[in-house]
N, C-alpha and C positions, 0 to 999 in steps of 0.2 A: 438357328434356331425358330421352332415353331411351336405356336400356343395350342394346345389342346385341352379344349375345356377348363382353360385358365392355367394350365400346369404345363411348364415348359418340357419339350420332348425333343431331345439331342439326338444327333443321329449316331452318335456312340452308344446309345442305349437301343435304338431299332436294331443296330447292327449286332448288339448283344443277343437280344431277342431272337433273331433270326439264324444267328451262329447255333444258338444253344437249341434252337429248333430241330436239328438234326441229330440232336444228342440223346442221352439217356433219361428219363424222366426226373432223376434226382438231379440232373445237371440243369435242366428246364426250370425246376422247383428253386434252385437257388438262383439264378438269372432273374424269377419272376419276384423273390423276396428281394434282390438288392434294387432292382429299377421299382419295384411297388407294383403289387396287383393290379389297384386301379387302373395306372398309367399302361400298363401291358394290356388289361381288358380294353381301354380305349385305343390302343395301336390294334388290336384285332376290329375291333366294329369299324375304325377308320378305313380298314384295308377292306373290308367286305362292302361297305358301301361305295368305293371306290369301283371295286369289280361289279358290282350290281347290274348296271344298266348295259353291259355287253353280253347278250342283245337285251334289251329293256322288256320289262314285263308289262303288256297291257294291261291296263286296269281302267275303271270306270268310278273307282271309288277308293278310299283309303283302306289299307290294310296296315295293322300294326302289330309288330312283330316283338316280342320281349326274349334279348339274350339273357340268360343268368351263366354266369361262370364261377363256377366253385374253386375254392383253393383254401384248403385246409379246413377250419371252423368257420372261413367268412365267404360270402358271397356279394360278387357286383354285378349289376342289373343296367341294361340299358332298353330305352324303346326304341327301334328303329320304325319311322312311318314312310310308307311306299305309296304315291300316289300319281296319279299323272302327269304330274310337274316333276317328278324325280324322287330322289330319297334323302330324307334327314333322320340325326339322332339326336340321344341325349340321355346322360345317365338318369334312369328313372326305373321304380318299380313299384308303383301305385296304380297304374292303371290297367283294366282286364284286357289282354290282349287275344286278337285274332290268332296267333299263332306264337307259342312259347318253346323256346330250345333251352333244355339247360345242359351244361356239361363242364367237365373238370378242366379248369383252366391250362394246364399242362398239356392236354390232349387237346384243345382247340389253338394253342400256340403250333404244337407239330401239324395239325391240319392246315391252318392257314398258311404258313412260314418254312413247313418243312420239306425236304426234299420231295418228289413227286411220288417217290415209291413208298414214301413213311407218312401216308395218311392214314387219320387215326378219327374213328368214329365208333369203337366199341360202348362206350362209356355214355354216349348221348344220349338223350330222352327229349322226345317231340311232341308237343301236344297242338292239335289243331281243331278250332271250333268248326262245326258245321258238318262233321263227317257222319254225324249221328241220324240223319235225313236221309231216307233211301234214293232222293233226287241227287245225291251226293257222287254217285256211281254213275249217273247219266251227264250230269252238268256239275262238275267239280267248283265249289264256290271259288272264288277270286284269292282267297287264303290259301288255297292249295298250290295253287302256281307261284304264289310270292315265297312259300316255304320251300318249295322245289329248286326254284331260283336260288333260295339262300344257302340251302345245303350246296349246289353246284359251286358258288362262289367260294364256300368252306374246303370243300374236297376237291374239287375237279379244276385241272388246269385246262382252261376251255380250248387250246390249241388254236386260237386264231392265228393265222400267219402274218408279217408284217406291214403286207400290202392292204389287207384287210383294217390293221389297226392304224397304217397311216391314213386312210380314207376317214376312218371313226374320229381320230383326234387331229384332223386337219393338219398333218404334217405333209411340207411338199417333195419328202424321200420318193414319194410315190405320185404320178400325174404331171408334177412340173420337171420331175426326174423319172428315172427309173432303177432307183439304187436298192429298192426292199428287194427285191429276189437275189442280188448279190449280199446283202446284209444276213437274209436269211440262211443263205448258204454256210456263211461262216459263222453266224451266231448261234445257231440251233444247238451245237452240241454244249454250249456254253449256258444254254438258257436255265436249267435248272440248278445253277451255282449261286451261292452268295458272292454277288460282285460288287466290284466298284467301278463305275462307268461315269467318265465325264466328258461331256460334249461342250465345246467351243462355238460360241454363238448360241444365245436363246431365242433370237428372231422373234417372228412375230408376222403371221400373214396378213392378219386383220390391222393395219398400219394405219397411223394418223396421218396427218399432213408433212409430220417430219419422219415417217417410213418408220423405219426399224429404231426410231430413237426413243419411240412412246414405252415408258417403263413399265405401263399397265399390259403391254400385249407380249405375246409369245408364249414358249413352253410346249409347243404342240408335241414337240418331237422328244422332248423329257418324258414327257406324260405316256407316249408312246412306248417307250423305254421302259418306263415304270409297269405297264401292262405285260409287256414282253416277258421281262426278267423279274418273275413274282418276288425273287429273293435277293433283290441288289439294291445297294443305295445307289442313286442317279445324282449327280452332280452337273449344272452346268455354269458358265461363265460368260460374261458378256461385259464390254466396255460401257453399256448404258446400266445402271444401277438398277436391276430388274427382281432384287432379292424378295420384294412383297409376293411375287410369285412362287415362294417355296412352300410346298406342302410336306406331308408325311412321305419319307422316303425319295422325295427330291429338295434339294439343299441349291441354291442360286446363289454366286460367289459373285462380286464384283471385281473385275481384275481386266486388264488390257493384254492379248495373247503376244503382242511385241515388245512386252516388257518382262525378260527373266525373271526380276526381281519380284515382280506381281505372281508370276506362275510359280516360283518357289513357294510364296504363301500360300497358295491356292494348294499344293500338295502337302504342306504342314496340315491344312485341314483335312483334307481328304483320306490321307496317307497313301500307300502303294496302289497305282491303278491296274485295273484289269482291262480296262477298254477305253481309247482314247478316241474321238470323231472331232475332227477338224472341221466344223461348219460356221467358221468364224467370217472373216473379211477378206478370205481368197487372195489377198494380196501375197505374190510370192516371197517375198521378205518376211511375211508376218507366218507364213506357213513353215519357211525354213527354221525360224527361231523357236516357233512353239515347237516342232520337232526336235530339236538340238534339246531342249530344256525338259521336256516332259518324256520323251520314249526311255530315257534314262530310269523313268519311275515306273515304267510297266514291269510287271511280273512276268517273269519267264512264263510262256504259254499264253500270253496276253496278246492283243491287236490295237493296230495302230490305223486308222482310218481318215483318209482326206479325200474330201469330197471338192467338186467343182475344179478339176485339174484343167477344164477348158481357159481359165483365166491366166493358165501359163503362157497361152499364146498371143494374150492380149496386154499391149504396151500400158494400159492404164492401170492394170492391176499389176505390174512390175513384169509382164511377160514378153514375150519375144515371137514373131513368126518369120524371122528369119534365119535365127542362130537356134538349134533344137537341141543341142547337148550342153549349154552354158549351165553351168552350177549355181548360177543367180535366179533359175527360174525354179518353180516346184518339180517340174516333168524333169528336169535337166537334173535337179539335185536326185530325184528319184532313180533316174538312169546310173548316176555314179553307185549309187546303193546295190544295185544290180551286179556292176563290178565286184564291188566288196563281198556279194555274196560267194562269189567265185574266187577270192583271195587266194586261196588254197592251191589254184590251179595256175596262176599267174607266174611267168618266168621268174627267175632270178635276175635275170639281165633288165627287167623293167625297173623304171626309177619310180614306181609307184610305191608310196609308202604305206603303210597301214592304215585303213582309213577308223573313224571312231566309232562306226558301228558295224566294223565287218564280223566280229567274232559274235555280235547281239542279236544279227536279223536271220533267222532261219528260214522265211520264204517271203516273196512280194508277188501280190496277184493285183494285175492291173485290169479294167475293165472300163467303158465309156464314160468319161470323166471322174473316175473314182479309183483309189488304190487301198489295197490292205497290206499293212506290213506286219508280219508274224515275228512276235519278240521270243529270243530262244538263243542256246548257245549253238554257234555255226563252227565246229570244229570237228567234221568227219575225216579229217585227213584227206592230202590231194592224192592224186595219181603216182604211179610208182615214178622215182627220179627219172630213172633211164628213160621213160617214156614222155617226161616233160622236158627234155632236153631238146635245145635247136636242131632241126635236122640239116644232115650235113650231104650235099650230093657230091656224088663220085663224079672223077673227071675221066 
């Protein structure tokens, strides 16, 4: 649960708003009335402020923007202050702003949280101080650039790739590793959907003396996913209690990935999952336990990603550099899933039994130190029976 200006904003509320944003106006209005217009307006402003400084607006002075949302006969107003230090906001309607934006709350919900092809600005009204001077067309006032950026955060999906976002948020998925190119390839088709994303391991590149045990550090990759998936609810789990790092659309839970009971509790909180990313302990036994517990909770069409597979060859992580197909290592476990992908082709004479995931995995993709597992029905049917019979040599 996240506190937003004194009012609790639970994940269910933001999920309902995001889901409704792709629906008709009357359905959006019904959700607004249920959640509360003030809370919905607060969600919008929080999201706008989060997107604002990507890229930052260069300013030498403070610019004040007033966002006014209409809903029925009522109105909700926020002041957004932009200065060289960043962006802050508060509910307020008394100060005369540099920029004033007025919009129907339903339309604003569709613009900010709706699908990319459902952006809406037909009823928006914009007032900008300083345009009455002839010099404004030679050298636009700072408020002009701020207004330009604000409208971009509301209407435009900026299209930044994951490599750039990893650098902006400080995620080691690019730089220390080279994962973002593969994530981009597999995640881009899902980018505009309302998703539930779970990452194991909250991390923390700026670590204290006890390393990743600092409860105030981490969340870099979670913030990257939040920006990349503008309609997603992002969850993180860590063996260290880092719940204080939660924010709108990011919920951090305290759980041990090697404990199936605790993972079950996590899924009770998240609901069915669309994407799972294992960037946790990287110990083979933990990786396998997490997969066995969480993969059945991934929706068909979803993806399960396992990072840092190099530890599968390192004994101190439960790996092995002598036996490469043992089922107790992460890579050995995944190799067995490759056989399961082709279970319909295995001869009846084999003593192999049907595996737990044979019918539930429709694709496996391996790259250096990372693997993507596609969830889906694997029941295409094997080759003709006569073709799969053992060959008989003529004498």
